[in-house]
VOPAGU-2260 file (C-alpha; in pm, 1 decimal, decimal comma):
REM VOPAGU-2260
SITE   aa  ch    i         X         Y         Z
SITE  MET   A    0    1998,3    2969,4    -856,3
SITE  ALA   A    1    1708,6    3213,6    -891,9
SITE  VAL   A    2    1624,4    3447,2    -606,6
SITE  ALA   A    3    1318,3    3333,7    -411,8
SITE  ILE   A    4    1019,0    3564,8    -385,1
SITE  GLU   A    5     877,9    3562,8     -33,4
SITE  ARG   A    6     504,4    3534,7      33,3
SITE  GLU   A    7     279,3    3492,4     335,2
SITE  TYR   A    8      66,7    3175,9     336,1
SITE  GLY   A    9    -239,3    3142,0     556,6
SITE  LEU   A   10    -432,3    2832,1     654,7
SITE  PHE   A   11    -689,0    2715,3     400,3
SITE  ILE   A   12   -1029,9    2664,9     563,3
SITE  ASN   A   13   -1375,3    2675,4     406,2
SITE  GLY   A   14   -1247,5    2778,6      66,3
SITE  GLU   A   15   -1026,4    3068,9     167,2
SITE  SER   A   16    -694,4    3163,3     320,6
SITE  VAL   A   17    -735,5    3252,2     687,6
SITE  GLU   A   18    -511,7    3360,1     973,1
SITE  PRO   A   19    -434,0    3115,4    1253,8
SITE  THR   A   20    -624,4    3166,0    1577,3
SITE  ALA   A   21    -307,7    3178,4    1787,3
SITE  GLY   A   22    -126,9    3388,0    1528,5
SITE  GLU   A   23     172,0    3155,7    1480,5
SITE  VAL   A   24     358,0    3211,8    1154,6
SITE  ARG   A   25     689,4    3043,7    1069,0
SITE  ASP   A   26     963,6    3108,4     817,9
SITE  VAL   A   27     984,0    2855,9     534,9
SITE  THR   A   28    1333,7    2815,9     391,9
SITE  GLU   A   29    1499,2    2659,3      90,0
SITE  PRO   A   30    1697,6    2354,2     209,5
SITE  ALA   A   31    1949,6    2387,7     -73,0
SITE  THR   A   32    2053,3    2741,2      22,9
SITE  GLY   A   33    1913,6    2820,7     366,2
SITE  ALA   A   34    1748,0    3128,4     210,7
SITE  ALA   A   35    1399,9    3246,1     308,7
SITE  LEU   A   36    1121,8    3125,9      80,7
SITE  GLY   A   37     816,5    3263,1     259,3
SITE  ARG   A   38     618,9    3260,0     579,7
SITE  ALA   A   39     343,2    3010,1     654,3
SITE  ALA   A   40      70,7    3006,6     918,0
SITE  MET   A   41      68,0    2713,5    1159,9
SITE  ALA   A   42    -260,0    2566,0    1281,9
SITE  GLY   A   43    -337,3    2505,2    1645,2
SITE  PRO   A   44    -617,3    2298,2    1800,8
SITE  GLU   A   45    -876,6    2573,6    1753,4
SITE  ASP   A   46    -789,9    2594,4    1384,3
SITE  VAL   A   47    -829,3    2218,5    1353,0
SITE  ASP   A   48   -1172,3    2253,3    1513,1
SITE  ARG   A   49   -1264,3    2517,3    1254,8
SITE  ALA   A   50   -1141,6    2300,6     968,4
SITE  VAL   A   51   -1327,8    1990,6    1087,4
SITE  GLN   A   52   -1644,7    2195,1    1138,3
SITE  SER   A   53   -1606,7    2330,1     784,1
SITE  ALA   A   54   -1558,1    1978,8     646,6
SITE  ARG   A   55   -1862,6    1845,0     833,1
SITE  ALA   A   56   -2078,5    2130,1     705,0
SITE  ALA   A   57   -1960,9    2067,8     348,7
SITE  LEU   A   58   -2030,6    1695,2     387,5
SITE  ALA   A   59   -2394,5    1773,8     469,9
SITE  GLY   A   60   -2425,1    2049,1     209,5
SITE  ALA   A   61   -2405,4    2070,9    -166,6
SITE  TRP   A   62   -2119,2    1821,1    -183,5
SITE  ALA   A   63   -2351,2    1548,8     -52,6
SITE  LYS   A   64   -2573,0    1600,3    -355,2
SITE  THR   A   65   -2284,8    1590,1    -604,4
SITE  SER   A   66   -2317,1    1278,4    -819,8
SITE  PRO   A   67   -2022,6    1051,6    -899,6
SITE  THR   A   68   -2020,9    1177,3   -1258,5
SITE  GLU   A   69   -2005,9    1538,6   -1141,0
SITE  ARG   A   70   -1724,7    1454,7    -899,2
SITE  SER   A   71   -1549,8    1287,2   -1191,3
SITE  ARG   A   72   -1579,4    1605,8   -1396,0
SITE  LEU   A   73   -1440,9    1817,0   -1110,2
SITE  LEU   A   74   -1143,3    1583,5   -1060,6
SITE  HIS   A   75   -1061,4    1600,2   -1431,2
SITE  ALA   A   76   -1085,2    1980,9   -1408,5
SITE  LEU   A   77    -846,0    1979,7   -1111,7
SITE  ALA   A   78    -606,7    1756,5   -1305,6
SITE  ASP   A   79    -618,7    2010,9   -1589,4
SITE  ALA   A   80    -549,5    2295,4   -1345,3
SITE  ILE   A   81    -246,2    2115,9   -1200,0
SITE  HIS   A   82    -113,8    2052,1   -1549,3
SITE  GLU   A   83    -162,1    2415,8   -1647,9
SITE  SER   A   84      12,6    2530,0   -1327,3
SITE  ARG   A   85     292,1    2273,3   -1352,8
SITE  LYS   A   86     574,5    2526,6   -1400,7
SITE  GLU   A   87     469,0    2729,0   -1095,5
SITE  LEU   A   88     417,5    2415,9    -886,6
SITE  ALA   A   89     748,2    2260,9    -992,3
SITE  GLU   A   90     950,7    2565,5    -889,7
SITE  LEU   A   91     762,9    2603,7    -560,7
SITE  GLU   A   92     802,7    2235,3    -471,0
SITE  THR   A   93    1169,1    2228,1    -570,1
SITE  ARG   A   94    1251,0    2529,8    -358,5
SITE  ASN   A   95    1048,8    2410,8     -60,2
SITE  VAL   A   96    1181,0    2050,8     -55,7
SITE  GLY   A   97    1525,6    2087,2    -212,8
SITE  LYS   A   98    1501,5    1791,6    -449,9
SITE  ALA   A   99    1598,5    1809,6    -816,9
SITE  ILE   A  100    1339,6    1974,4   -1038,4
SITE  SER   A  101    1370,1    1687,3   -1286,8
SITE  SER   A  102    1224,7    1456,3   -1020,4
SITE  VAL   A  103     959,4    1708,1    -917,8
SITE  LYS   A  104     832,8    1740,1   -1275,9
SITE  GLY   A  105     776,7    1364,8   -1283,1
SITE  GLU   A  106     590,9    1379,8    -950,9
SITE  ILE   A  107     360,8    1652,5   -1081,3
SITE  ALA   A  108     284,9    1445,8   -1391,9
SITE  ALA   A  109     205,7    1148,1   -1166,4
SITE  SER   A  110     -21,3    1368,9    -954,1
SITE  VAL   A  111    -218,3    1470,0   -1261,5
SITE  GLU   A  112    -259,7    1107,3   -1364,0
SITE  ASN   A  113    -373,4    1004,8   -1015,5
SITE  PHE   A  114    -656,8    1258,2   -1025,3
SITE  ARG   A  115    -748,7    1134,9   -1372,8
SITE  PHE   A  116    -742,3     771,5   -1261,3
SITE  PHE   A  117    -983,5     825,0    -972,7
SITE  ALA   A  118   -1196,1    1060,6   -1181,4
SITE  SER   A  119   -1246,3     773,7   -1424,6
SITE  ALA   A  120   -1275,5     502,4   -1159,4
SITE  ILE   A  121   -1551,8     657,7    -949,4
SITE  ALA   A  122   -1799,1     660,9   -1237,5
SITE  THR   A  123   -1772,2     280,9   -1257,7
SITE  ILE   A  124   -1802,0     188,8    -887,9
SITE  GLU   A  125   -2106,5     -28,1    -829,8
SITE  GLY   A  126   -2257,4    -218,3    -540,3
SITE  ARG   A  127   -2372,8    -579,5    -563,4
SITE  SER   A  128   -2730,1    -707,8    -579,4
SITE  HIS   A  129   -2899,1   -1047,0    -586,0
SITE  ALA   A  130   -3224,4   -1219,8    -502,6
SITE  VAL   A  131   -3243,7   -1388,2    -161,3
SITE  GLY   A  132   -3448,2   -1708,5    -141,3
SITE  GLY   A  133   -3702,4   -1591,9    -395,7
SITE  SER   A  134   -3877,4   -1355,9    -152,3
SITE  ALA   A  135   -3623,6   -1080,2     -88,6
SITE  LEU   A  136   -3392,3    -857,5    -282,7
SITE  TYR   A  137   -3048,9    -759,2    -154,6
SITE  TYR   A  138   -2862,3    -459,7    -292,0
SITE  GLN   A  139   -2565,8    -254,1    -182,5
SITE  LEU   A  140   -2512,7     121,1    -167,1
SITE  ARG   A  141   -2168,2     281,0    -163,4
SITE  GLU   A  142   -2149,3     598,6      45,3
SITE  PRO   A  143   -1861,8     825,3     152,9
SITE  VAL   A  144   -1701,9     743,4     488,3
SITE  GLY   A  145   -1727,0    1107,8     593,4
SITE  VAL   A  146   -1466,6    1358,2     710,9
SITE  CYS   A  147   -1111,2    1237,5     651,6
SITE  ALA   A  148    -798,6    1350,4     834,0
SITE  GLN   A  149    -503,3    1314,1     597,4
SITE  ILE   A  150    -145,4    1364,4     714,4
SITE  ILE   A  151     136,1    1380,6     461,4
SITE  PRO   A  152     517,9    1395,9     497,9
SITE  TRP   A  153     776,5    1646,6     382,5
SITE  ASN   A  154     940,1    1439,8     109,1
SITE  TYR   A  155     658,3    1446,1    -151,0
SITE  PRO   A  156     421,6    1726,9     -45,5
SITE  LEU   A  157     234,2    1770,6    -373,1
SITE  MET   A  158     228,8    1408,7    -485,7
SITE  MET   A  159     128,1    1278,5    -142,5
SITE  ALA   A  160    -150,3    1538,4    -130,0
SITE  ALA   A  161    -267,4    1410,6    -468,8
SITE  TRP   A  162    -246,8    1048,1    -350,4
SITE  LYS   A  163    -463,5    1133,2     -50,8
SITE  LEU   A  164    -708,7    1383,5    -197,9
SITE  SER   A  165    -794,0    1212,1    -526,9
SITE  PRO   A  166    -961,6     894,8    -389,4
SITE  ALA   A  167   -1127,2    1080,9    -100,8
SITE  LEU   A  168   -1278,0    1340,9    -332,7
SITE  ALA   A  169   -1382,0    1075,2    -582,2
SITE  ALA   A  170   -1567,3     891,6    -303,7
SITE  GLY   A  171   -1747,3    1208,9    -193,8
SITE  CYS   A  172   -1562,7    1258,6     135,0
SITE  THR   A  173   -1447,6    1591,0     276,5
SITE  ILE   A  174   -1092,0    1643,6     394,6
SITE  VAL   A  175    -874,0    1815,0     651,0
SITE  LEU   A  176    -519,3    1777,8     517,8
SITE  LYS   A  177    -215,9    1836,9     740,5
SITE  PRO   A  178     109,9    1884,7     552,0
SITE  ASP   A  179     443,9    1893,4     731,1
SITE  PRO   A  180     512,9    2240,2     875,9
SITE  ALA   A  181     839,2    2262,8     679,0
SITE  THR   A  182     681,9    2191,5     338,9
SITE  PRO   A  183     321,6    2319,6     325,4
SITE  LEU   A  184     334,3    2543,0      19,3
SITE  THR   A  185     223,3    2323,1    -270,7
SITE  ALA   A  186     -51,1    2158,1     -63,7
SITE  LEU   A  187    -192,9    2504,0       8,3
SITE  ARG   A  188    -172,5    2594,9    -360,0
SITE  LEU   A  189    -344,3    2268,4    -453,8
SITE  ALA   A  190    -636,1    2355,3    -223,5
SITE  GLU   A  191    -667,6    2693,0    -397,3
SITE  LEU   A  192    -679,7    2519,3    -735,2
SITE  ALA   A  193    -948,6    2279,5    -608,2
SITE  THR   A  194   -1167,1    2575,2    -511,3
SITE  ASP   A  195   -1093,8    2752,4    -839,8
SITE  VAL   A  196   -1229,7    2460,8   -1046,5
SITE  GLY   A  197   -1555,6    2449,2    -849,2
SITE  ILE   A  198   -1505,2    2206,3    -562,2
SITE  PRO   A  199   -1725,1    2359,8    -290,1
SITE  PRO   A  200   -1576,7    2548,3       6,9
SITE  GLY   A  201   -1508,6    2325,2     304,8
SITE  VAL   A  202   -1449,6    2010,7     101,0
SITE  VAL   A  203   -1070,5    2058,1     107,0
SITE  ASN   A  204    -910,8    2223,3     411,3
SITE  VAL   A  205    -534,5    2249,7     472,8
SITE  VAL   A  206    -388,0    2303,4     821,6
SITE  PRO   A  207      -6,9    2284,3     845,1
SITE  GLY   A  208     129,8    2221,3    1191,8
SITE  ASP   A  209     336,1    2002,4    1417,9
SITE  GLY   A  210     249,9    1636,5    1461,7
SITE  PRO   A  211     240,4    1610,9    1843,2
SITE  THR   A  212       0,2    1906,8    1869,1
SITE  THR   A  213    -190,8    1982,3    1549,3
SITE  GLY   A  214    -166,3    1630,0    1411,9
SITE  ALA   A  215    -262,5    1461,2    1738,1
SITE  HIS   A  216    -565,8    1686,2    1782,5
SITE  LEU   A  217    -676,1    1619,1    1426,0
SITE  VAL   A  218    -639,9    1240,3    1450,6
SITE  SER   A  219    -829,0    1221,5    1780,2
SITE  HIS   A  220   -1097,7    1474,0    1682,1
SITE  PRO   A  221   -1449,2    1330,7    1730,9
SITE  GLY   A  222   -1561,2    1493,9    1406,5
SITE  VAL   A  223   -1315,9    1288,2    1199,3
SITE  ASP   A  224   -1433,0     954,3    1055,1
SITE  LYS   A  225   -1116,0     826,5     884,8
SITE  VAL   A  226    -742,7     885,1     920,3
SITE  ALA   A  227    -490,2     836,9     640,1
SITE  PHE   A  228    -126,5     880,8     738,1
SITE  THR   A  229     200,2     866,0     546,0
SITE  GLY   A  230     519,8     897,0     745,8
SITE  SER   A  231     750,6     712,2     979,4
SITE  THR   A  232     662,3     383,5    1144,7
SITE  ALA   A  233     719,9     533,2    1490,3
SITE  THR   A  234     471,3     813,1    1426,2
SITE  GLY   A  235     230,3     569,0    1263,8
SITE  THR   A  236     224,3     374,5    1589,7
SITE  GLU   A  237     116,7     687,6    1775,7
SITE  VAL   A  238    -147,1     764,4    1511,6
SITE  MET   A  239    -296,4     417,1    1562,0
SITE  LYS   A  240    -320,2     476,0    1935,6
SITE  LEU   A  241    -491,4     812,6    1892,0
SITE  ALA   A  242    -738,2     676,2    1635,7
SITE  ALA   A  243    -839,8     387,7    1860,5
SITE  SER   A  244   -1080,3     595,5    2071,2
SITE  PRO   A  245   -1317,5     692,2    1930,6
SITE  ILE   A  246   -1272,3     412,7    1677,7
SITE  LYS   A  247   -1184,3     546,2    1331,9
SITE  ARG   A  248   -1107,8     380,4    1003,3
SITE  ILE   A  249    -731,9     411,4     945,4
SITE  SER   A  250    -472,0     347,7     676,3
SITE  LEU   A  251     -96,2     378,3     720,9
SITE  GLU   A  252     181,2     406,0     461,6
SITE  LEU   A  253     501,3     389,5     663,2
SITE  GLY   A  254     872,3     318,8     640,6
SITE  GLY   A  255    1076,3      90,1     423,3
SITE  LYS   A  256    1416,2     -72,5     387,4
SITE  SER   A  257    1351,8    -210,5      43,5
SITE  PRO   A  258    1578,1    -470,1    -121,8
SITE  ASN   A  259    1707,2    -464,1    -477,8
SITE  LEU   A  260    1806,5    -819,8    -580,0
SITE  VAL   A  261    2062,3    -850,2    -860,9
SITE  PHE   A  262    2129,4   -1202,1    -992,9
SITE  ALA   A  263    2434,5   -1308,2   -1189,1
SITE  ASP   A  264    2225,1   -1344,8   -1505,7
SITE  ALA   A  265    2093,7    -985,8   -1486,2
SITE  ASP   A  266    2145,0    -744,5   -1774,1
SITE  LEU   A  267    2379,5    -497,8   -1604,9
SITE  ALA   A  268    2320,5    -237,0   -1874,1
SITE  ASP   A  269    1971,5    -203,6   -1722,9
SITE  ALA   A  270    2030,4    -317,3   -1365,8
SITE  VAL   A  271    2317,3     -83,2   -1275,7
SITE  PRO   A  272    2171,5     256,1   -1379,2
SITE  SER   A  273    1826,8     153,1   -1257,8
SITE  SER   A  274    1966,9      49,5    -919,8
SITE  VAL   A  275    2145,2     384,7    -894,2
SITE  TYR   A  276    1818,3     560,3    -976,1
SITE  ALA   A  277    1620,2     351,8    -725,8
SITE  ILE   A  278    1819,7     482,9    -429,6
SITE  TYR   A  279    1931,5     830,7    -537,0
SITE  TYR   A  280    1639,7     975,7    -738,4
SITE  ALA   A  281    1496,5    1160,7    -434,8
SITE  ALA   A  282    1830,9    1172,7    -251,2
SITE  GLY   A  283    1719,7     853,6     -77,9
SITE  GLN   A  284    1440,9    1041,5     101,6
SITE  SER   A  285    1169,2     804,8     -11,2
SITE  CYS   A  286     994,9     519,4     165,8
SITE  ASP   A  287    1033,1     301,6    -145,9
SITE  ALA   A  288    1406,1     371,8    -196,0
SITE  ARG   A  289    1584,0      44,8    -272,6
SITE  SER   A  290    1850,9     109,1     -10,0
SITE  ARG   A  291    1962,8    -254,2      26,1
SITE  VAL   A  292    2123,1    -390,8    -290,6
SITE  LEU   A  293    2167,6    -768,7    -270,4
SITE  VAL   A  294    2409,8    -906,4    -529,0
SITE  GLU   A  295    2486,7   -1267,9    -621,4
SITE  LYS   A  296    2845,5   -1340,1    -517,6
SITE  PRO   A  297    3000,3   -1413,4    -862,4
SITE  LEU   A  298    2882,3   -1067,9    -973,1
SITE  TYR   A  299    2948,0    -876,9    -652,4
SITE  ASP   A  300    3283,0    -705,5    -718,8
SITE  ASP   A  301    3195,2    -615,5   -1077,6
SITE  PHE   A  302    2856,2    -479,6    -975,6
SITE  VAL   A  303    2998,1    -265,9    -693,4
SITE  ALA   A  304    3256,2    -121,0    -933,9
SITE  GLN   A  305    2998,2     -40,8   -1204,9
SITE  PHE   A  306    2745,1      93,9    -954,3
SITE  THR   A  307    3008,8     318,0    -798,6
SITE  GLU   A  308    3127,3     456,0   -1132,0
SITE  THR   A  309    2768,2     532,2   -1232,0
SITE  ALA   A  310    2693,8     701,2    -898,9
SITE  LYS   A  311    3004,9     916,4    -939,9
SITE  ARG   A  312    2854,5    1061,9   -1258,6
SITE  LEU   A  313    2545,6    1193,9   -1079,5
SITE  LYS   A  314    2528,3    1571,5   -1075,9
SITE  VAL   A  315    2455,9    1697,3    -725,0
SITE  GLY   A  316    2374,5    2064,6    -683,7
SITE  ASP   A  317    2126,5    2340,2    -764,8
SITE  PRO   A  318    1780,5    2177,1    -751,9
SITE  LEU   A  319    1644,9    2424,5   -1009,4
SITE  ASP   A  320    1907,0    2322,9   -1266,9
SITE  SER   A  321    1742,5    2082,3   -1513,0
SITE  GLU   A  322    2072,4    1890,4   -1540,5
SITE  THR   A  323    2086,6    1815,9   -1165,9
SITE  HIS   A  324    2020,7    1453,8   -1070,2
SITE  MET   A  325    2018,2    1498,0    -692,6
SITE  GLY   A  326    1942,2    1807,4    -488,3
SITE  SER   A  327    1977,4    1865,2    -116,9
SITE  LEU   A  328    1828,2    1684,9     178,3
SITE  ILE   A  329    1535,1    1846,2     359,3
SITE  SER   A  330    1746,4    2011,4     629,7
SITE  ARG   A  331    2092,3    2022,3     781,0
SITE  THR   A  332    1952,0    1846,8    1086,9
SITE  HIS   A  333    1839,0    1556,9     870,1
SITE  ARG   A  334    2173,1    1559,1     687,8
SITE  ASP   A  335    2347,9    1517,1    1021,8
SITE  LYS   A  336    2116,4    1226,5    1107,5
SITE  VAL   A  337    2201,8    1054,6     778,9
SITE  HIS   A  338    2573,2    1108,0     843,0
SITE  GLY   A  339    2531,1     958,1    1188,4
SITE  PHE   A  340    2417,0     632,6    1028,0
SITE  VAL   A  341    2720,6     635,4     797,1
SITE  GLU   A  342    2947,2     681,8    1098,3
SITE  THR   A  343    2771,6     387,6    1264,9
SITE  GLY   A  344    2845,1     181,8     954,4
SITE  ARG   A  345    3207,4     287,7     970,9
SITE  ASP   A  346    3219,7     165,0    1330,8
SITE  GLU   A  347    3055,8    -161,4    1222,0
SITE  GLY   A  348    3336,9    -220,0     972,6
SITE  VAL   A  349    3172,4    -145,3     638,9
SITE  GLU   A  350    3375,0     -16,2     344,0
SITE  ILE   A  351    3276,1     336,3     239,6
SITE  VAL   A  352    3341,7     311,1    -133,5
SITE  ILE   A  353    3234,4     667,4    -219,8
SITE  GLY   A  354    3073,9     954,4     -30,8
SITE  GLY   A  355    3029,5     946,6     341,6
SITE  GLU   A  356    3104,9    1311,9     418,2
SITE  PRO   A  357    2850,3    1597,3     437,2
SITE  GLY   A  358    2880,8    1894,3     205,3
SITE  ASP   A  359    2995,5    2239,9     310,5
SITE  GLY   A  360    2799,3    2565,0     304,4
SITE  ASP   A  361    2447,5    2660,9     404,2
SITE  GLY   A  362    2274,0    2389,0     204,6
SITE  ALA   A  363    2176,6    2042,8     326,3
SITE  PHE   A  364    2369,7    1843,1      67,2
SITE  TYR   A  365    2499,0    1489,8     117,1
SITE  PRO   A  366    2681,8    1298,3    -157,9
SITE  PRO   A  367    2578,7     962,7    -307,3
SITE  THR   A  368    2727,2     711,8     -65,5
SITE  VAL   A  369    2802,2     342,5    -122,3
SITE  LEU   A  370    2865,0     105,9     169,3
SITE  ALA   A  371    3011,8    -232,0      71,7
SITE  GLY   A  372    3107,0    -532,7     279,5
SITE  VAL   A  373    2777,6    -502,0     466,7
SITE  GLU   A  374    2624,9    -785,2     667,8
SITE  THR   A  375    2249,0    -810,2     695,5
SITE  ARG   A  376    2228,9    -768,4    1074,9
SITE  MET   A  377    2428,0    -444,0    1080,1
SITE  VAL   A  378    2241,9    -128,2    1180,1
SITE  VAL   A  379    2294,2      25,7     836,0
SITE  ALA   A  380    2127,5    -277,9     677,8
SITE  GLN   A  381    1830,3    -276,9     915,8
SITE  GLU   A  382    1738,6      84,6     991,0
SITE  GLU   A  383    1579,8     327,7     746,9
SITE  ILE   A  384    1853,5     585,4     681,4
SITE  PHE   A  385    1630,2     798,6     455,0
SITE  GLY   A  386    1918,4     951,8     267,0
SITE  PRO   A  387    2146,3     886,5     -33,1
SITE  VAL   A  388    2315,8     586,3     127,2
SITE  VAL   A  389    2305,9     235,4     -16,7
SITE  THR   A  390    2427,0     -87,8     141,0
SITE  VAL   A  391    2554,9    -362,8     -90,9
SITE  ILE   A  392    2519,1    -715,1      48,8
SITE  PRO   A  393    2635,7   -1040,0    -118,3
SITE  PHE   A  394    2422,8   -1357,2    -137,1
SITE  GLU   A  395    2501,9   -1715,8    -229,8
SITE  ASP   A  396    2188,3   -1834,9    -407,0
SITE  GLU   A  397    1818,1   -1766,2    -459,2
SITE  ASP   A  398    1713,3   -1902,9    -120,3
SITE  GLU   A  399    1960,8   -1684,3      64,6
SITE  ALA   A  400    1855,4   -1382,0    -141,0
SITE  VAL   A  401    1494,5   -1428,6     -29,0
SITE  THR   A  402    1603,4   -1480,7     332,6
SITE  ILE   A  403    1804,1   -1158,1     334,5
SITE  ALA   A  404    1529,8    -967,4     150,3
SITE  ASN   A  405    1277,5   -1070,9     416,4
SITE  ASP   A  406    1517,1   -1006,9     706,5
SITE  SER   A  407    1364,0    -668,7     784,7
SITE  LYS   A  408    1083,2    -528,8     994,7
SITE  TYR   A  409     964,5    -351,9     680,1
SITE  GLY   A  410     796,2    -486,0     367,9
SITE  LEU   A  411     716,1    -208,1     123,7
SITE  VAL   A  412     892,0    -266,2    -210,4
SITE  ALA   A  413    1137,9    -511,0    -367,6
SITE  THR   A  414    1302,2    -515,4    -710,3
SITE  ILE   A  415    1441,8    -822,9    -887,5
SITE  TRP   A  416    1695,1    -814,4   -1171,9
SITE  THR   A  417    1726,9   -1136,7   -1370,1
SITE  SER   A  418    1709,8   -1272,7   -1725,8
SITE  ASP   A  419    1535,4   -1590,6   -1604,8
SITE  PRO   A  420    1167,1   -1540,6   -1701,2
SITE  ALA   A  421    1048,2   -1771,5   -1422,9
SITE  ARG   A  422    1255,7   -1626,2   -1140,7
SITE  GLY   A  423    1073,2   -1296,5   -1107,5
SITE  PRO   A  424     724,1   -1446,5   -1059,7
SITE  ARG   A  425     870,2   -1721,4    -839,3
SITE  LEU   A  426    1038,0   -1476,3    -602,7
SITE  ALA   A  427     741,4   -1237,6    -609,8
SITE  GLY   A  428     550,0   -1508,3    -426,9
SITE  LYS   A  429     818,8   -1543,8    -159,6
SITE  ILE   A  430     926,1   -1187,9     -80,4
SITE  LYS   A  431     713,3   -1014,9     183,5
SITE  ALA   A  432     654,6    -676,0      24,9
SITE  GLY   A  433     353,2    -490,9    -108,2
SITE  THR   A  434     507,2    -408,5    -446,6
SITE  ILE   A  435     748,6    -625,5    -646,1
SITE  GLY   A  436     925,6    -491,4    -953,6
SITE  VAL   A  437    1085,9    -727,6   -1202,8
SITE  ASN   A  438    1350,8    -565,7   -1424,4
SITE  THR   A  439    1209,9    -217,5   -1360,1
SITE  PRO   A  440    1289,0      40,7   -1089,7
SITE  TYR   A  441     943,3     199,6   -1089,0
SITE  THR   A  442     700,0     128,0    -807,6
SITE  ALA   A  443     370,1     319,5    -804,9
SITE  PRO   A  444     190,9     369,9   -1136,6
SITE  PRO   A  445    -161,9     514,9   -1110,9
SITE  GLY   A  446    -395,1     219,5   -1065,6
SITE  GLY   A  447    -129,6      -5,4    -911,4
SITE  ALA   A  448    -211,0     -63,9    -543,0
SITE  PHE   A  449      80,7      66,1    -333,9
SITE  GLY   A  450     131,9     -22,9      31,7
SITE  GLY   A  451     321,8    -241,0     268,5
SITE  TYR   A  452     356,5    -557,2     471,9
SITE  LYS   A  453     473,7    -574,6     833,8
SITE  GLN   A  454     582,7    -240,0     979,7
SITE  SER   A  455     547,9     -67,1     643,7
SITE  GLY   A  456     181,1     -26,4     726,1
SITE  PHE   A  457    -153,5    -137,8     587,6
SITE  GLY   A  458    -405,4     -12,2     337,2
SITE  ARG   A  459    -326,3      70,6     -22,9
SITE  GLU   A  460    -273,3     391,1    -220,5
SITE  VAL   A  461    -332,3     484,4    -588,8
SITE  GLY   A  462    -532,3     169,7    -676,3
SITE  LEU   A  463    -897,6      74,5    -695,8
SITE  GLU   A  464    -851,7     -79,7    -350,9
SITE  THR   A  465    -794,4     273,6    -221,0
SITE  LEU   A  466   -1154,0     371,9    -293,8
SITE  ASP   A  467   -1275,1     101,4     -55,7
SITE  MET   A  468   -1098,9     285,9     227,5
SITE  TYR   A  469   -1314,4     593,8     158,9
SITE  LEU   A  470   -1647,2     421,2      85,1
SITE  GLU   A  471   -1892,2     253,9     319,7
SITE  ALA   A  472   -2080,8     -50,8     191,3
SITE  LYS   A  473   -2444,5     -27,5     304,1
SITE  SER   A  474   -2659,1    -339,5     266,7
SITE  VAL   A  475   -3028,6    -302,9     188,6
SITE  LEU   A  476   -3269,3    -598,1     213,7
SITE  VAL   A  477   -3616,5    -556,6      59,4
SITE  SER   A  478   -3898,4    -806,3      97,9
SITE  THR   A  479   -4059,4    -902,3    -232,6
SITE  SER   A  480   -4298,9   -1156,7     -78,7
SITE  ARG   A  481   -4672,9   -1130,6    -150,5
SITE  LYS   A  482   -4751,2   -1315,2     175,0
SITE  PRO   A  483   -4778,7   -1142,2     516,5
SITE  LEU   A  484   -4460,6   -1171,5     723,1
SITE  ASN   A  485   -4501,5   -1343,8    1060,6
SITE  PRO   A  486   -4152,5   -1444,2    1177,3
SITE  PHE   A  487   -4262,6   -1571,5    1521,0
SITE  GLY   A  488   -4564,9   -1753,4    1380,6
SITE  LEU   A  489   -4797,4   -1559,7    1608,8
């Protein structure tokens, strides 16, 4: 593993790196080694005030006069800058988060495409118009919501920043982005790139900090018009409370306990490696991880055996090694939390087929873990473990598969494996989830609305629907009558 080069990172406010008002600076470490990666400034309430003030000034300044086509050009330029900086960004993200660089490279490519998607989409957004009763004309204007508070988690810092920034910038909003204090580095670099390509100072501000202090102050700030949050369902509940007064527009992308349904007629040559990928590609630290694998009973033993053998072949280790499939978890504290769930499963009577023991050393590694003999009401089948742990649950028939799939407080993603061409569409109408994959493990292509049902949140990311969250619809009614108006007949 290469030796990390340490650097000091300030807050990013009004187009430049600045020191925090209270002077708090924290060490940022590499989860895979425990080694120092750099030092990052942490924002306090006064820094949030500065960032919101900067965003409000930018909203009323030159950015307000920037046409949709010019915003489109700037977003394409930012996409180009991310692509050109992809090697730097990939190494920085890998070191800061601990996940395999092969996964990070894919996330950077997706980030580029998300900026390109919204750059293209905004130039086509139109309001409606029609004549009203022959004597009036109605038309609609689309205007930016205003200043947006955007809070992103530690598991996908760069990609989540791209998911949040691209539609907001396309709509003409200004942003105060709060990354997780443990993983702020690529979000700060992205803000620098935005300024470099010509996005005016104050349009993008980045203020890392803790949720209960910095995040709470940002969400409740009277200068913020919209809140977009990605994170846990518990924290999302608190965000909703804080955004209630004063009333703000809000969107939440929260937790998941997503099912992966494998029917007896599935092509196992596709279903097995794809199911392994769907849980382990980010070490299970993903809201869309298919952590519940439901298998039709005639196939169950064979599937568990093939899944286990495939999982055993995953290379776990140095995140910067291009051959690594799975890097470390975000921290040793989180690793211990994941292991606690496995121990709960052990107490519940599950069979630990492989894995189930934390790694040694300074890193936060946890092996691919398979829990078989799981019943749907067990804790390990209900709670979001957020680690490389999969539960394998048998089902009798299609009806029971749907019942088990929906037996969760979450409803983010589901995947169906079958060779029956009618089954996928049929079950897609019955499973309560925001995204349904049929014979594919992928979940969030640019342009495909991504979001959840139930306690997985509301609002959608990366689709045209996302722009509606950042645009106000203003109705204009114009009289075209040649006769004097006298509504009261006076």
